[in-house]
TIMARSE-507406 format. One line per 3 residues: for each residue x, y, z of N, C-alpha, C. Coordinates in steps of 0.02 Angstrom, whole numbers. Layout:
N
X/Y/Z/X/Y/Z/X/Y/Z  ...
! end
This chain:
385
-1139/-432/1908/-1134/-464/1842/-1204/-481/1815  -1247/-511/1857/-1314/-529/1835/-1355/-468/1817  -1344/-413/1856/-1381/-351/1843/-1364/-324/1774
-1300/-325/1758/-1278/-299/1693/-1307/-341/1636  -1304/-408/1644/-1332/-452/1592/-1406/-441/1583  -1442/-428/1639/-1513/-415/1635/-1527/-351/1598
-1488/-298/1613/-1496/-234/1578/-1483/-242/1503  -1433/-282/1487/-1416/-291/1416/-1471/-329/1380  -1501/-378/1413/-1555/-416/1382/-1616/-371/1371
-1629/-326/1419/-1684/-279/1413/-1674/-232/1354  -1610/-219/1337/-1594/-175/1281/-1590/-213/1215  -1606/-277/1216/-1604/-316/1155/-1536/-344/1137
-1490/-344/1185/-1423/-368/1173/-1420/-443/1179  -1408/-478/1123/-1408/-551/1123/-1336/-576/1117  -1304/-591/1172/-1233/-610/1172/-1222/-675/1132
-1262/-725/1146/-1252/-790/1115/-1256/-786/1039  -1306/-751/1014/-1317/-748/941/-1267/-702/907  -1250/-647/941/-1209/-595/908/-1134/-608/914
-1111/-632/971/-1039/-632/985/-1008/-700/998  -1047/-749/1019/-1017/-810/1046/-972/-845/995  -992/-846/932/-953/-882/881/-916/-836/834
-907/-774/854/-869/-726/813/-796/-749/805  -766/-738/746/-695/-756/738/-648/-711/777  -673/-654/801/-633/-610/844/-642/-631/917
-589/-622/956/-594/-635/1027/-629/-577/1062  -683/-591/1099/-724/-536/1128/-737/-548/1202  -726/-494/1241/-743/-493/1311/-799/-442/1322
-844/-456/1368/-893/-408/1392/-871/-386/1461  -860/-320/1470/-832/-294/1533/-879/-244/1565  -869/-233/1631/-905/-179/1665/-857/-122/1678
-881/-70/1713/-840/-11/1727/-776/-26/1766  -778/-78/1806/-723/-93/1851/-675/-147/1825  -676/-157/1759/-631/-205/1727/-651/-278/1738
-709/-290/1768/-729/-359/1781/-757/-391/1718  -740/-455/1707/-761/-492/1648/-830/-520/1659  -878/-499/1616/-947/-522/1621/-959/-582/1577
-929/-580/1515/-936/-634/1468/-872/-639/1426  -861/-698/1397/-805/-707/1350/-829/-757/1297  -816/-742/1235/-838/-788/1182/-788/-845/1172
-805/-892/1128/-764/-951/1119/-694/-935/1093  -690/-886/1047/-625/-868/1018/-579/-840/1072  -607/-798/1116/-566/-769/1170/-542/-823/1218
-584/-870/1233/-563/-924/1277/-506/-963/1247  -509/-976/1180/-454/-1010/1147/-390/-968/1149  -396/-903/1139/-338/-858/1142/-304/-863/1211
-346/-868/1262/-320/-869/1331/-300/-939/1353  -312/-989/1311/-294/-1058/1328/-339/-1087/1382  -403/-1067/1382/-449/-1090/1434/-502/-1136/1404
-530/-1180/1447/-582/-1227/1426/-652/-1202/1438  -661/-1163/1491/-728/-1138/1505/-725/-1069/1536  -781/-1033/1531/-784/-964/1553/-779/-957/1628
-800/-1006/1665/-802/-1001/1738/-733/-986/1768  -680/-1004/1732/-612/-992/1757/-595/-918/1762  -631/-876/1724/-615/-803/1725/-675/-760/1741
-733/-789/1752/-794/-751/1767/-783/-707/1829  -797/-642/1821/-792/-595/1877/-722/-571/1891  -672/-598/1858/-603/-576/1870/-588/-512/1831
-536/-477/1852/-515/-416/1817/-481/-435/1751  -497/-397/1699/-470/-414/1633/-394/-408/1631  -366/-359/1668/-293/-350/1667/-257/-407/1703
-291/-439/1752/-262/-497/1784/-257/-556/1736  -311/-565/1697/-315/-622/1651/-270/-612/1590  -273/-553/1559/-238/-541/1496/-165/-523/1507
-152/-478/1554/-85/-451/1563/-48/-482/1623  -84/-519/1664/-52/-550/1722/-27/-499/1772  -63/-441/1777/-41/-388/1823/-95/-374/1875
-76/-338/1927/-122/-323/1981/-158/-257/1971  -141/-221/1917/-173/-157/1902/-173/-147/1826  -216/-103/1802/-219/-92/1729/-152/-66/1702
-131/-87/1642/-70/-60/1612/-77/13/1596  -21/46/1584/-21/119/1573/-67/140/1517  -66/103/1461/-107/122/1403/-169/77/1398
-202/64/1452/-259/20/1454/-317/48/1412  -337/13/1360/-389/38/1316/-456/40/1352  -469/-7/1397/-532/-7/1433/-538/55/1478
-483/71/1512/-484/132/1555/-498/194/1513  -470/196/1452/-482/254/1408/-556/260/1389  -587/203/1373/-657/204/1352/-702/223/1411
-688/196/1469/-727/214/1529/-723/289/1541  -665/318/1528/-656/391/1539/-688/432/1482  -678/410/1419/-699/451/1362/-770/438/1339
-796/377/1353/-862/356/1329/-864/350/1253  -805/343/1222/-801/336/1149/-764/273/1131  -771/252/1068/-735/193/1043/-660/208/1044
-620/160/1066/-547/166/1066/-516/105/1033  -459/116/1000/-423/62/966/-349/64/985  -318/6/985/-246/2/998/-220/-65/973
-155/-74/978/-123/-138/962/-85/-161/1024  -90/-226/1039/-54/-251/1098/-19/-317/1079  35/-330/1114/70/-394/1106/48/-442/1161
34/-504/1142/12/-554/1191/33/-623/1168  70/-657/1209/90/-726/1196/126/-733/1129  171/-685/1114/211/-688/1053/174/-666/990
114/-640/996/76/-617/938/56/-544/948  32/-514/892/9/-445/894/-65/-444/879  -104/-408/920/-176/-405/912/-199/-333/904
-248/-323/859/-283/-259/853/-342/-261/900  -348/-213/945/-399/-213/996/-446/-153/986  -510/-167/986/-562/-115/981/-610/-122/1039
-621/-69/1076/-668/-71/1131/-725/-22/1118  -787/-46/1128/-846/-7/1112/-892/-4/1173  -912/57/1193/-961/61/1248/-1031/42/1222
-1069/4/1262/-1137/-15/1243/-1185/33/1277  -1221/71/1236/-1263/126/1262/-1336/107/1256  -1373/117/1311/-1444/99/1313/-1485/153/1277
-1550/138/1270/-1595/187/1238/-1600/252/1277  -1585/248/1341/-1588/309/1383/-1522/346/1385  -1472/320/1349/-1407/354/1346/-1357/331/1397
-1374/281/1437/-1328/257/1488/-1284/201/1460  -1221/198/1484/-1176/144/1465/-1189/84/1510  -1205/27/1477/-1222/-33/1517/-1169/-87/1513
-1116/-74/1477/-1062/-123/1471/-1015/-104/1415  -965/-146/1404/-914/-131/1353/-894/-196/1317  -890/-194/1251/-863/-252/1214/-790/-238/1197
-748/-285/1212/-676/-280/1203/-656/-333/1151  -645/-313/1087/-633/-360/1032/-559/-361/1013  -533/-420/1000/-463/-428/980/-458/-475/920
-418/-456/870/-404/-503/816/-330/-502/799  -306/-560/779/-235/-572/768/-211/-538/704  -163/-491/710/-135/-457/651/-60/-471/644
-38/-526/674/33/-542/672/59/-548/601  23/-587/559/45/-597/490/43/-531/451  -8/-490/464/-13/-425/432/47/-381/449
66/-382/513/123/-342/535/187/-366/502  195/-431/496/255/-457/463/256/-438/390  197/-440/358/192/-421/287/206/-347/278
180/-305/325/194/-233/322/269/-219/326  302/-257/369/374/-250/376/410/-267/312  386/-321/278/418/-341/215/406/-288/161
345/-260/159/331/-207/110/374/-146/122  382/-128/186/425/-71/203/496/-82/180  520/-143/190/588/-160/169/595/-156/93
542/-179/57/544/-174/-16/543/-101/-39  503/-59/-4/500/12/-22/567/45/-10  599/28/46/665/56/61/717/33/9
708/-29/-15/753/-55/-67/745/-13/-131  681/2/-149/669/43/-208/698/113/-201  689/143/-141/717/210/-129/793/209/-132
823/153/-110/896/146/-115/918/146/-188  878/111/-230/893/110/-302/893/182/-329  843/221/-311/836/289/-337/895/333/-316
917/326/-254/967/372/-228/1039/346/-231  1048/280/-229/1116/253/-221/1143/215/-281  1099/181/-319/1124/139/-373/1154/181/-429
1205/155/-463/1237/192/-518/1195/190/-582  1138/222/-579/1093/225/-636/1053/290/-631  1044/323/-688/1006/384/-688/931/371/-687
895/407/-646/822/401/-642/791/470/-646  740/477/-688/708/543/-694/635/536/-711  598/589/-698/527/595/-715/519/654/-761
486/645/-818/482/698/-868/416/695/-906  397/752/-936/341/757/-981/362/731/-1049  327/681/-1076/348/649/-1138/345/695/-1198
295/737/-1202/286/780/-1261/332/840/-1259  332/876/-1204/374/937/-1200/446/920/-1181  455/862/-1149/522/844/-1126/542/877/-1061
495/915/-1030/510/950/-967/531/899/-913  587/913/-880/612/869/-827/580/890/-761  541/845/-732/505/859/-669/547/840/-608
588/789/-615/632/768/-560/687/723/-589  744/723/-556/800/681/-578/843/666/-517  871/605/-516/914/588/-460/985/616/-471
1025/613/-419/1092/642/-422/1136/609/-475  1127/543/-484/1169/508/-532/1158/534/-603  1095/547/-622/1081/573/-689/1112/643/-697
1105/684/-645/1134/752/-649/1210/749/-656  1241/706/-617/1314/700/-620/1337/671/-687  1297/627/-716/1313/597/-781/1323/652/-834
1282/704/-830/1285/758/-880/1318/821/-853  1347/817/-792/1387/872/-762/1344/933/-745  1281/922/-730/1237/977/-708/1217/966/-635
1200/1021/-601/1168/1016/-536/1094/1004/-547  1058/981/-496/986/971/-504/951/1037/-518  974/1090/-487/944/1156/-498/951/1177/-571
1008/1160/-601/1020/1178/-671/979/1134/-719  978/1070/-705/951/1023/-755/876/1029/-764  839/1052/-713/766/1057/-721/746/1116/-766
795/1158/-786/780/1212/-833/788/1189/-905  810/1127/-916/816/1099/-983/759/1050/-995  750/1033/-1060/706/978/-1078/750/918/-1096
721/859/-1099/759/801/-1120/787/811/-1190  750/846/-1231/771/856/-1301/827/907/-1307  830/954/-1258/887/1000/-1256/952/962/-1243
947/909/-1204/1006/871/-1183/1024/815/-1232  977/799/-1277/988/744/-1324/1035/765/-1381  1078/719/-1401/1122/732/-1459/1079/748/-1520
1098/797/-1561/1058/816/-1620/1041/758/-1666  1088/711/-1674/1076/655/-1719/1024/605/-1691  1011/609/-1626/963/563/-1594/897/598/-1578
891/662/-1595/832/701/-1577/769/671/-1608  770/658/-1674/712/632/-1709/692/564/-1681  740/520/-1671/726/453/-1645/694/457/-1575
721/502/-1533/695/510/-1465/623/536/-1466  609/584/-1510/541/611/-1515/492/559/-1539  513/519/-1589/469/468/-1616/450/416/-1563
500/394/-1524/485/346/-1470/440/376/-1417  453/439/-1398/413/472/-1347/340/480/-1370  331/500/-1433/263/509/-1459/226/443/-1464
261/390/-1482/230/323/-1486/211/299/-1416  254/312/-1368/240/294/-1298/178/331/-1274  175/396/-1290/117/437/-1270/53/413/-1304
58/395/-1367/0/374/-1406/-24/304/-1386  23/257/-1380/5/187/-1368/6/168/-1294  33/213/-1252/34/203/-1180/73/140/-1160
129/128/-1193/171/70/-1180/242/91/-1164  277/49/-1127/347/63/-1111/390/56/-1173  449/88/-1173/496/78/-1227/567/82/-1201
613/53/-1240/684/54/-1224/722/80/-1284  776/117/-1271/811/151/-1326/884/163/-1308  928/152/-1355/998/171/-1349/1006/238/-1384
1033/288/-1350/1039/355/-1379/1098/391/-1347  1107/454/-1366/1162/494/-1340/1136/558/-1307  1166/576/-1252/1156/641/-1221/1221/681/-1228
1214/747/-1222/1273/792/-1224/1279/825/-1156  1338/821/-1126/1349/848/-1059/1356/925/-1061  1359/953/-1003/1367/1026/-995/1429/1051/-1032
1480/1008/-1036/1544/1028/-1066/1553/1000/-1137  1496/978/-1168/1498/957/-1238/1519/886/-1250  1530/847/-1198/1549/776/-1207/1487/734/-1224
1498/681/-1262/1444/636/-1282/1442/576/-1235  1383/563/-1208/1373/504/-1165/1322/458/-1197  1342/397/-1211/1296/346/-1236/1257/318/-1176
1191/311/-1186/1149/286/-1131/1099/235/-1158  1078/192/-1112/1023/146/-1127/965/168/-1083  908/184/-1114/851/214/-1078/792/167/-1078
760/157/-1020/696/121/-1014/645/170/-988  590/178/-1025/540/229/-1009/472/196/-999  439/213/-943/372/187/-928/323/245/-921
266/245/-957/217/299/-951/176/292/-887  157/349/-859/112/351/-801/51/392/-822  -9/363/-813/-69/392/-841/-101/444/-796
-134/494/-826/-171/546/-790/-245/530/-789  -285/577/-762/-357/566/-754/-395/556/-819  -373/590/-872/-410/588/-935/-390/528/-978
-349/484/-953/-328/426/-991/-269/437/-1035  -240/498/-1031/-180/513/-1069/-119/506/-1025  -60/502/-1056/2/497/-1018/16/564/-984
20/563/-917/34/624/-880/109/639/-878  149/588/-869/221/595/-868/252/526/-877  318/523/-881/352/459/-891/407/451/-840
416/388/-819/469/370/-772/524/336/-812  585/363/-808/640/338/-850/699/316/-808  731/262/-829/793/239/-800/846/242/-854
902/275/-838/953/290/-888/1020/260/-866  1045/213/-905/1109/180/-891/1163/208/-937  1217/233/-907/1273/259/-946/1314/200/-973
1315/193/-1040/1350/137/-1072/1406/163/-1117  1429/223/-1105/1479/254/-1149/1540/210/-1159  1567/184/-1105/1629/146/-1109/1619/77/-1140
1557/57/-1151/1545/-11/-1175/1504/-13/-1239  1492/45/-1270/1446/49/-1325/1468/8/-1386  1533/-4/-1393/1557/-41/-1451/1558/-117/-1441
1537/-138/-1382/1535/-210/-1368/1461/-231/-1363  1435/-263/-1414/1365/-283/-1414/1349/-330/-1356  1396/-374/-1340/1385/-420/-1285/1378/-382/-1220
1419/-331/-1212/1415/-291/-1151/1350/-252/-1148  1330/-227/-1207/1266/-191/-1208/1209/-236/-1187  1210/-299/-1213/1157/-346/-1195/1157/-360/-1120
1216/-364/-1091/1221/-376/-1019/1190/-317/-981  1206/-257/-1003/1179/-197/-970/1103/-194/-976  1077/-217/-1033/1005/-219/-1041/973/-266/-990
1004/-323/-980/978/-371/-931/979/-342/-861  1033/-307/-845/1039/-276/-779/984/-224/-770  972/-183/-821/922/-131/-817/852/-160/-809
839/-214/-846/774/-247/-838/765/-273/-767  818/-300/-738/813/-325/-670/800/-269/-620  827/-209/-633/814/-152/-590/739/-135/-592
712/-134/-653/642/-115/-661/596/-162/-622  612/-228/-624/569/-278/-592/598/-305/-527  643/-268/-495/676/-292/-435/627/-302/-377
581/-255/-370/534/-259/-314/485/-317/-326  484/-367/-282/443/-427/-291/375/-422/-257  346/-363/-261/277/-354/-241/240/-324/-300
174/-327/-298/134/-296/-351/141/-220/-345  155/-186/-400/154/-113/-402/101/-94/-454  49/-59/-432/-4/-39/-477/-20/35/-465
-29/72/-519/-47/143/-515/-117/151/-545  -161/187/-508/-229/201/-531/-240/275/-536  -280/297/-586/-298/368/-589/-358/379/-542
-384/440/-541/-437/456/-493/-503/421/-510  -508/392/-569/-567/354/-588/-559/280/-576  -502/260/-548/-491/189/-534/-466/150/-593
-443/185/-646/-417/150/-705/-342/137/-697  -320/79/-720/-250/59/-714/-206/101/-761  -155/132/-733/-108/171/-774/-40/138/-778
-25/93/-732/39/57/-733/32/-7/-692  64/-60/-715/65/-123/-678/133/-156/-690  168/-173/-636/235/-203/-645/230/-277/-663
289/-307/-673/291/-377/-696/258/-424/-647  270/-413/-582/242/-458/-531/166/-457/-533  137/-397/-541/65/-391/-545/37/-426/-607
72/-419/-663/49/-452/-725/53/-528/-718  104/-552/-681/111/-624/-671/52/-651/-630  33/-616/-577/-21/-641/-533/-88/-639/-570
-100/-585/-608/-163/-579/-644/-163/-618/-710  -102/-639/-732/-94/-674/-796/-122/-633/-853  -101/-570/-854/-122/-523/-906/-61/-487/-934
-66/-464/-997/-13/-424/-1027/-24/-351/-1009  28/-311/-1018/22/-240/-1004/-34/-208/-1045  -38/-226/-1108/-88/-198/-1153/-158/-215/-1130
-168/-276/-1102/-233/-297/-1078/-255/-260/-1015  -206/-234/-976/-221/-204/-911/-231/-128/-914  -188/-93/-953/-189/-20/-953/-257/6/-975
-285/52/-935/-349/83/-951/-409/47/-924  -400/-15/-897/-456/-52/-869/-472/-27/-799  -537/-28/-781/-557/-10/-714/-537/-65/-665
-496/-50/-617/-469/-99/-570/-524/-133/-530  -572/-93/-506/-622/-119/-460/-674/-163/-497  -692/-143/-558/-742/-181/-595/-714/-246/-622
-649/-247/-638/-620/-304/-672/-581/-352/-626  -552/-326/-571/-506/-368/-533/-521/-372/-458  -574/-340/-435/-595/-345/-365/-660/-386/-363
-663/-440/-323/-724/-481/-319/-785/-439/-299  -844/-459/-324/-906/-421/-312/-917/-408/-238  -904/-459/-197/-920/-453/-125/-876/-402/-90
-818/-385/-119/-770/-338/-87/-772/-269/-119  -809/-263/-175/-803/-201/-215/-824/-138/-177  -879/-142/-141/-904/-83/-106/-854/-59/-54
-825/-107/-16/-777/-88/36/-714/-57/6  -687/-89/-47/-624/-66/-75/-633/0/-112  -688/8/-149/-699/72/-183/-712/128/-132
-740/110/-75/-749/160/-22/-683/187/4  -636/142/15/-569/163/38/-535/204/-16  -541/183/-80/-512/220/-135/-541/290/-140
-608/296/-133/-640/361/-135/-616/406/-79  -605/376/-21/-579/415/36/-509/442/20  -467/400/-9/-399/422/-28/-402/478/-80
-446/471/-130/-449/521/-184/-478/587/-160  -516/586/-105/-543/648/-77/-492/684/-34  -435/650/-21/-384/681/21/-394/668/95
-447/629/112/-460/612/182/-419/551/200  -366/561/241/-321/507/257/-337/474/323  -396/485/351/-413/455/415/-459/396/405
-447/344/444/-489/284/443/-496/261/515  -551/283/548/-558/270/620/-499/298/659  -475/356/635/-420/389/671/-352/371/646
-346/321/602/-281/299/577/-279/306/501  -221/322/471/-218/327/399/-227/258/367  -265/255/309/-277/190/276/-219/168/234
-158/168/263/-99/150/225/-99/76/208  -125/35/254/-123/-37/243/-193/-67/248  -212/-108/200/-273/-148/206/-267/-208/161
-310/-258/173/-306/-321/137/-371/-333/99  -365/-355/37/-424/-376/-1/-403/-426/-55  -450/-470/-75/-434/-517/-129/-439/-483/-197
-401/-509/-245/-408/-488/-315/-420/-551/-356  -453/-542/-414/-467/-600/-455/-430/-595/-521  -398/-650/-541/-360/-652/-602/-396/-693/-655
-357/-722/-699/-385/-761/-754/-425/-820/-728  -485/-830/-756/-527/-886/-735/-560/-876/-668  -556/-814/-641/-587/-799/-577/-546/-821/-517
-484/-845/-528/-442/-865/-471/-425/-806/-428  -434/-813/-362/-423/-758/-315/-356/-764/-279  -326/-705/-266/-266/-701/-225/-278/-648/-172
-258/-662/-111/-266/-614/-56/-205/-569/-53  -215/-502/-58/-160/-455/-63/-162/-405/-5  -105/-393/26/-97/-341/77/-68/-280/42
-104/-224/45/-86/-163/7/-57/-108/52  -9/-72/24/15/-9/53/5/45/-1  -28/101/18/-48/151/-31/-12/218/-22
5/250/-78/34/317/-78/-5/359/-127  -29/417/-105/-67/462/-149/-18/497/-197  -38/501/-261/2/536/-312/-28/605/-323
16/655/-326/-6/724/-337/33/755/-394  2/805/-428/39/840/-480/80/897/-449  112/938/-491/156/990/-466/119/1043/-426
52/1048/-435/12/1096/-397/-18/1067/-334  -1/1004/-320/-26/972/-259/-94/939/-267  -121/938/-329/-185/905/-340/-177/829/-343
-224/793/-315/-222/720/-316/-237/695/-387  -193/653/-414/-202/627/-482/-208/551/-483  -203/520/-425/-209/447/-423/-177/418/-361
-167/353/-363/-137/318/-306/-88/266/-332  -32/259/-297/17/207/-312/14/156/-255  2/93/-272/-7/42/-220/44/-14/-229
72/-34/-171/117/-92/-170/81/-147/-132  77/-207/-162/40/-260/-131/79/-326/-128  74/-359/-70/106/-424/-62/53/-479/-62
66/-532/-100/21/-590/-102/29/-630/-37  -24/-628/5/-22/-664/69/-71/-723/70  -89/-746/9/-138/-800/3/-119/-862/43
-57/-885/33/-35/-946/67/-30/-937/142  -12/-878/165/-4/-865/237/-72/-867/272  -126/-853/237/-192/-850/268/-228/-917/267
-199/-967/233/-232/-1032/230/-222/-1072/293
! end
């Protein structure tokens, strides 16, 4: 133990200054799993008062309470590979992210290993909640009795549609993508539909409309439509996301129509996490109600603004834009893991900050080109206090 500490000091390794008061729990280990040093955070994690209780003991005895290394021992992997290794482990009812780094001397020899652990229990719980919200949204798309489709606003080309919309008009999905929205629109509603679509494209704002579609067999279906634009790289509307409620049986009852409008609005804002869409330049193309509430901004104030310059604090901007640039390049690796989840603060009105846990999905066009990112974020500010 003393030999290793001496070698580390000769290499300029200052344990007390660098690691002792780190917020992460850190162990200094040798090749044989023996504990050379432990910082204050690690001692608190282990419920210990002083280092002498574990000095020279095997790390697997202290952490895992076992007589040999566990099957997926990260330290054993690093000793074998001589490379940085990461993993997640459960300990004392919590989940920790563990990173182990070999300490290499100027001559290329490994003189020790730092074993760092930080608590990600809250993050894991938040990830679970985001996954549940995402599954809820996917259930809406596939199971709820409402038509959902993606289309080009100007040409009316249908890019995707759920089964309910196809069944509403008596077409198969294979058949319906050969039509435009305007082909399916009742002739008397054609002009009104075009005017709303062009205004949406021009002003980049959502719209709602009561109109008629004509089914495959010539029947008229009254619908209530909510349309949200999604922006492309050049700042123009790339396509629109539409939710279509069949109100044929209730069209003559204004009270019933109002009720259906309320239901449709609740569908649009059902997910209680921030949903924000950015183009490849980092400009906001869409922001849901929850996001607008947290930032205290209107849709018109948000669309087209650079997310990183306006809503990410200066101290976090380089890190967050770096992750965004990595996503936009198509590189999905982050130290070997996809950057699906990460946490950063955002700033709203008056500079008030909220800590958000994000889940990201890359958006691509029909040719597979990256056109932006769709992010779902949960406000974890109170949980981190």
